[in-house]
C-alpha positions in Angstrom: 10.0 -12.4 31.8 9.9 -15.8 33.2 10.0 -15.8 36.9 11.1 -19.3 37.2 13.8 -18.8 34.6 15.6 -15.7 36.0 19.1 -14.6 34.9 21.7 -15.1 37.5 25.4 -14.3 37.9 27.8 -15.8 40.5 29.1 -12.4 41.6 27.5 -9.0 42.2 26.3 -7.9 38.7 28.0 -4.8 37.1 24.5 -4.1 35.9 22.7 -4.1 39.3 22.5 -1.7 42.1 25.1 -2.5 44.9 23.8 -5.5 47.0 20.9 -6.1 44.7 19.6 -8.2 41.8 17.6 -5.0 40.5 19.1 -3.8 37.4 20.1 -0.1 37.1 17.5 1.7 35.3 17.0 5.2 34.0 13.7 5.3 36.2 15.9 4.7 39.5 13.4 1.9 40.5 15.1 -0.1 43.3 12.2 -2.8 43.9 12.3 -5.6 41.5 8.5 -5.9 41.3 8.2 -2.3 40.5 10.8 -2.4 37.7 9.3 -5.7 36.3 6.1 -3.8 35.9 7.6 -0.7 34.3 9.4 -2.8 32.0 6.5 -4.7 30.8 4.4 -1.5 30.3 7.3 0.4 28.3 8.2 -2.7 26.2 4.7 -3.5 25.4 4.1 -0.3 24.0 7.3 -0.5 22.0 6.4 -3.8 20.9 2.9 -2.3 19.5 4.9 0.4 17.7 7.0 -2.0 15.9 3.9 -3.9 14.7 3.2 -0.7 12.7 6.9 0.2 11.9 9.3 -2.6 12.2 12.9 -1.7 12.4 14.4 -2.2 9.0 17.8 -3.8 8.2 19.6 -6.4 6.3 19.1 -9.2 8.8 22.4 -8.6 10.6 23.8 -8.2 14.1 23.2 -4.5 13.7 19.7 -4.9 13.1 19.2 -7.1 16.2 21.0 -4.5 18.2 19.0 -1.6 16.9 15.7 -3.8 17.9 17.1 -4.2 21.6 18.0 -0.5 21.8 14.5 0.8 20.7 12.7 -1.6 22.9 14.7 -0.8 26.1 16.4 2.7 25.6 13.9 4.3 27.8 14.6 2.2 30.8 18.1 0.6 30.6 21.5 2.3 30.2 22.7 -1.0 28.5 20.1 -1.1 25.7 21.6 -1.7 22.3 24.9 -2.9 23.9 26.5 -6.3 24.0 26.5 -7.8 27.5 29.9 -7.6 29.4 29.5 -10.4 32.0 28.7 -14.1 32.0 25.2 -15.0 32.7 23.0 -18.1 33.2 19.5 -19.3 33.4 18.6 -22.4 35.2 21.3 -24.9 34.1 21.9 -23.1 30.8 25.3 -21.2 30.7 25.2 -18.6 27.9 28.2 -17.6 25.8 31.0 -15.7 27.5 31.0 -12.0 26.8 34.3 -12.1 24.8 32.7 -14.5 22.2 29.3 -13.0 21.6 30.3 -10.5 18.8 32.0 -13.3 16.8 29.3 -15.7 17.3 26.6 -13.3 16.2 28.7 -12.7 13.1 28.8 -16.4 12.5 25.0 -16.8 12.7 24.2 -13.8 10.4 27.0 -14.6 7.9 25.4 -18.5 7.7 22.0 -16.9 7.2 23.1 -15.0 4.0 25.8 -17.6 3.0 23.2 -20.3 3.0 20.5 -18.2 1.1 18.1 -18.8 4.0 16.4 -15.4 3.1 15.7 -16.7 -0.5 13.9 -19.9 0.7 10.6 -20.4 -0.8 9.5 -23.7 0.9 7.4 -22.9 3.9 8.3 -25.7 6.3 12.1 -25.0 5.4 11.4 -21.3 6.2 10.0 -22.4 9.6 13.1 -24.5 10.1 15.4 -21.6 9.4 13.6 -19.3 11.8 13.8 -22.0 14.5 17.5 -22.4 13.8 18.2 -18.7 13.9 16.1 -18.4 17.4 18.0 -21.2 18.7 21.4 -19.9 17.9 20.6 -16.5 19.1 19.0 -17.7 22.3 22.2 -19.6 23.3 24.4 -16.6 22.5 22.0 -14.4 24.6 23.9 -11.2 23.6 22.3 -8.8 26.0 22.0 -8.5 29.7 18.2 -8.3 29.6 15.6 -8.6 27.0 17.1 -11.1 24.7 13.8 -13.2 24.2 11.8 -10.0 23.2 14.6 -8.8 20.9 15.1 -12.2 19.1 11.4 -12.6 18.7 11.1 -9.3 17.1 13.9 -10.0 14.5 12.3 -13.4 13.9 8.9 -11.6 13.2 10.9 -9.4 10.7 12.4 -12.3 8.7 8.9 -13.9 8.8 7.5 -10.9 7.1 10.2 -11.0 4.6 9.0 -14.8 3.9 5.6 -13.2 3.5 3.8 -14.5 6.8 3.1 -12.8 10.2 3.8 -14.1 13.6 1.8 -13.3 16.7 3.6 -14.4 19.6 0.6 -14.0 22.0 -0.5 -17.2 20.5 1.4 -19.1 22.8 2.0 -18.9 26.5 5.0 -18.0 28.4 5.6 -21.7 29.6 5.5 -23.0 26.2 8.0 -20.3 24.8 10.2 -21.3 27.8 10.0 -25.1 27.3 11.2 -24.3 23.7 14.0 -22.1 24.7 15.3 -24.8 27.1 14.9 -27.5 24.5 16.6 -25.4 21.8 20.0 -25.7 23.6 20.2 -29.1 22.4 17.6 -29.0 19.5 17.7 -26.2 17.0 14.3 -27.2 15.7 12.7 -26.8 19.1 11.0 -23.7 18.0 9.3 -25.0 15.0 6.1 -26.0 16.9 5.8 -22.5 18.4 6.3 -20.9 15.1 3.7 -22.8 13.4 1.2 -22.0 16.3 2.1 -18.2 16.0 2.1 -17.9 12.2 -0.9 -16.4 10.1 -0.8 -16.0 6.5 -0.7 -12.2 5.5 
């Protein structure tokens, strides 16, 4: 999604066509710009569908995986699957594949053990959402589509809190800056969330 913040690996990616940075896809598109355009069109439609009918769940790892599968199943074979290779963005190294599942379990266990879903104070709700976004961002469980999947899960939690989020209220650079800062500050998304929220 962010041209100056692309995923990269140090070796040939198992998810890309040989001698290429283009992700293997169900449409067999071999040109990066064509794939990005197709991805944008397909996922935008899927995101619109989710506005009408969010993927239900108990705010667990399974729900996040189901969101990812729904958004990308028409495009990528790895939709709904935890990534199997190390990836980085910019100077940020995400969690290695062998730790992803257990780290996701820790985050979602904390959501429930700390009773985050029962919080009634609006500011604390926003802080919880920022914390969850930050933790899921550094884990980066999928090979592609992490931001969109995480934001949809956060939108669902916000609905549980009885308010709506419209991510279009912030531009991509603002979201990117928050994502970069969230590596060291789990409250980095608070301002973004405030800008995107609207009372239901």
